[in-house]
N, C-alpha and C positions, 0 to 999 in steps of 0.2 A: 424533179427526178434526181436520185442520188446514185445512179449506176456509176461505178468507178470507171474512169476513162484514162488511158495512156495516150497522150498526144505523140505522134511519131513524125518528127521533121517539121520543116518550115511551112509547107503547104497546110498541114493539119493545124498548126499553131495559128497561122494567119486566118484560117477558117473559123477558129474558136474565138479570135480576138473580138469580134462584134458582141458576142455573148458577154464577155467581160465588161464591155462598155455599157451594155444595156442593163446589166444587173450586177451589183457589187460582189455578190457571192456566186455568180453564174458558173465560175470554174472551180468552186470549192471542192468538187468531187474529182478533180483532174490533176494528173501528174504529167510532167514533161519527161518522156522516155529518154530523150537525148537531145543534145544541141548539135545540129548538123554543121557542116563546113560551109553551108550556103551563106552568102552575105546577108547580114541583118538578123539572122535567126537568134543569136545570143541577145541582141538588143531587144528583140520582140519578147523573148522569154522573160527578160528582166522587167520590161514594161508590164507584163502580165503577172509578175510576181511568182513565176514558176521556175524554181531552180531545176536544172536537168539532172536526172539520175545518172546519166552517162555523158562523157565528153570524149568521143573516140575519133573525131574528125570524119565521121561517115557522111556520105551523101548518096547512098545506094538506092534508097526508096524501098518499096515493097514491104514496108513494115519491119525492116531489119532492126532498127533501134528498139522498137516495142518488143520484138521477139527476145532480145537480150534483156531488156529492162523488166519484163514480166517475171522473170525468174528472181530478180532482186526483190520485187514486190511480194511475190509468193513466199520467199524465204523470210522476209521481214514479218509477214503475217503469221507464218508458222511459229517463228520464234516468239512473237508476242503472245500468241494463243497458248503456247505450251510452257512459257516461262513461269517458274514458281514464284510466288510472292515471298517476301522476307519471312513471314510466319511459316509458310509451307516448307521453306528451305532451312528453317531453324537459324536464321541470321538475326543477330541482335541489332536493334536500331540505334544502339548507343555508339 
């Protein structure tokens, strides 16, 4: 399954960790929305190879990190989808 996933916080990251251990590319479709202020979350994301999109010291829960990060992901996708190629923009490759 390749449904994009934003992990939000320590508990979600910990829940996804077994998948990473069971299959080397198990989290290839996953981004870490943020690193929380909870102890160990930064180390867990490093072990999973998931750099956080945001580091705001949050520990609120309720998906607050993902709510903020999803806008970054959407903006990046929009930029990528609408960006002109060098040829379309008339930019020389020299």
